[in-house]
C-alpha positions in Angstrom: -74.8 -104.0 -129.6 -77.2 -104.2 -126.8 -76.5 -100.8 -125.2 -79.7 -98.9 -124.2 -80.0 -95.8 -126.4 -80.7 -93.6 -123.4 -77.4 -94.6 -121.6 -79.5 -96.1 -118.8 -78.2 -97.8 -115.7 -78.8 -101.4 -116.8 -77.0 -101.1 -120.2 -74.8 -104.1 -120.8 -72.3 -103.9 -123.7 -71.6 -106.7 -126.1 -68.2 -108.2 -125.7 -67.0 -106.4 -128.8 -68.4 -102.9 -127.9 -66.0 -100.2 -128.6 -65.1 -97.6 -126.1 -66.4 -94.9 -128.5 -69.8 -96.5 -128.6 -69.8 -96.9 -124.8 -68.8 -93.3 -124.3 -71.5 -92.0 -126.7 -74.2 -94.1 -125.1 -73.4 -93.1 -121.5 -71.8 -89.7 -121.3 -75.0 -87.7 -121.3 -76.8 -89.9 -118.8 -73.8 -89.9 -116.4 -73.4 -86.1 -116.7 -77.1 -85.6 -115.8 -76.7 -87.9 -112.8 -73.5 -86.1 -111.6 -75.1 -82.7 -112.2 -77.9 -83.8 -109.8 -75.2 -84.8 -107.3 -73.0 -81.7 -107.7 -75.5 -79.0 -108.7 -72.7 -77.7 -111.1 -72.9 -78.7 -114.7 -69.3 -77.8 -115.5 -68.1 -79.8 -112.5 -70.3 -82.7 -113.5 -68.9 -82.7 -117.0 -65.3 -82.5 -115.7 -65.6 -85.5 -113.3 -67.5 -87.6 -115.9 -64.9 -86.9 -118.5 -62.1 -87.7 -116.1 -63.9 -91.0 -115.2 -64.2 -91.9 -118.8 -60.5 -91.1 -119.3 -59.6 -93.5 -116.5 -62.0 -96.1 -118.0 -60.3 -95.8 -121.4 -56.9 -96.6 -119.8 -58.4 -99.8 -118.4 -60.9 -100.5 -121.2 -59.7 -104.1 -121.9 -60.6 -105.1 -118.3 -63.6 -102.8 -117.7 -65.3 -103.8 -120.9 -65.6 -107.3 -119.5 -67.5 -106.2 -116.4 -71.2 -106.9 -116.2 -71.9 -103.2 -115.9 -68.9 -101.0 -116.9 -71.1 -97.9 -116.6 -71.4 -98.6 -112.9 -67.6 -98.5 -112.6 -67.5 -95.2 -114.5 -70.3 -93.8 -112.3 -68.5 -94.8 -109.1 -65.3 -93.2 -110.3 -67.1 -90.0 -111.2 -68.9 -89.9 -107.9 -65.6 -90.4 -106.0 -64.0 -87.6 -108.0 -66.9 -85.3 -107.2 -66.7 -86.2 -103.5 -63.0 -85.6 -103.4 -63.5 -82.2 -104.9 -66.1 -81.4 -102.3 -63.7 -82.5 -99.6 -60.8 -80.4 -101.0 -63.1 -77.4 -101.3 -64.3 -77.8 -97.7 -60.7 -78.0 -96.4 -59.8 -74.9 -98.5 -62.8 -73.0 -97.2 -62.0 -74.0 -93.6 -58.4 -72.7 -94.1 -59.6 -69.4 -95.6 -62.0 -68.9 -92.7 -59.1 -69.4 -90.3 -57.1 -66.7 -92.0 -57.3 -63.2 -90.6 -58.2 -60.5 -93.0 -55.4 -58.0 -93.2 -56.0 -54.6 -94.5 -53.0 -53.2 -96.3 -52.7 -49.5 -96.7 -52.5 -48.1 -100.3 -49.3 -46.9 -101.7 -47.9 -43.7 -100.3 -48.0 -40.5 -102.4 -44.2 -40.7 -102.8 -44.5 -44.3 -104.2 -47.2 -43.2 -106.6 -45.1 -40.3 -107.8 -42.0 -42.5 -108.3 -43.9 -45.1 -110.2 -45.4 -42.4 -112.4 -42.0 -40.9 -113.0 -40.4 -44.3 -113.8 -43.2 -44.9 -116.4 -42.1 -41.9 -118.4 -38.5 -43.1 -118.8 -37.4 -44.9 -121.9 -37.5 -48.7 -121.3 -33.7 -49.2 -121.2 -33.2 -46.4 -118.7 -36.2 -47.6 -116.6 -34.7 -51.2 -116.5 -31.3 -49.9 -115.5 -32.6 -47.8 -112.7 -34.9 -50.5 -111.4 -32.2 -53.2 -111.6 -29.6 -51.1 -110.0 -31.5 -49.4 -107.2 -34.3 -51.8 -106.5 -32.8 -55.2 -107.3 -29.3 -54.1 -106.1 -27.6 -55.4 -109.1 -24.1 -54.1 -109.9 -23.5 -52.3 -113.1 -21.5 -55.3 -114.5 -24.4 -57.7 -114.0 -26.9 -55.3 -115.6 -24.6 -54.9 -118.6 -24.3 -58.7 -119.0 -28.1 -59.1 -118.6 -28.9 -56.4 -121.1 -26.1 -57.4 -123.5 -24.4 -53.9 -123.5 -21.2 -52.3 -122.3 -20.9 -51.2 -118.7 -20.4 -47.6 -120.0 -23.8 -47.8 -121.7 -25.4 -48.9 -118.4 -23.7 -46.0 -116.6 -25.1 -43.6 -119.2 -28.6 -45.1 -118.8 -28.4 -44.7 -115.0 -27.2 -41.1 -115.3 -29.9 -40.1 -117.7 -32.6 -42.0 -115.9 -31.7 -40.5 -112.5 -31.5 -37.0 -114.0 -35.0 -37.4 -115.6 -36.4 -38.8 -112.4 -34.9 -35.9 -110.3 -36.4 -33.3 -112.7 -39.9 -34.9 -112.7 -40.0 -35.5 -109.0 -38.8 -31.9 -108.3 -41.5 -30.5 -110.6 -44.2 -32.6 -108.7 -42.9 -31.4 -105.4 -43.0 -27.7 -106.5 -46.6 -28.1 -107.6 
């Protein structure tokens, strides 16, 4: 094999060079080059790895090139450039968006959420599905795999517990 040990630019593989040898000889050098281009080591490693994956898929053709490393480098550079472009478009989009300030939850919502958290899970699911998701009792029973009477019981107990807790908080 006549690959340069440092993975340099002018390395020319023998006709029988395996992809593994080619990868081992050039990954580090290409990563350094792409790091210099992107100023982000993780990004450089990602695009070089992707370029090598694409080369592997076409290795029977690329291995016959005079400088297959040049092909991998070009693909990696193109991938990095495409990432820059996508990031630039995304940044432009974000800059065009207005920042909206959303008010925090009301004290009533906080009290309801806290009260719901104290209910047993089955009661909490029944109350949420019936009152927030507007599901009928039959659908809740089918979803939970229980009888409709069980769901009615869960709703009754859940609402009673919520009423007690919310009344206590209001009295405080």
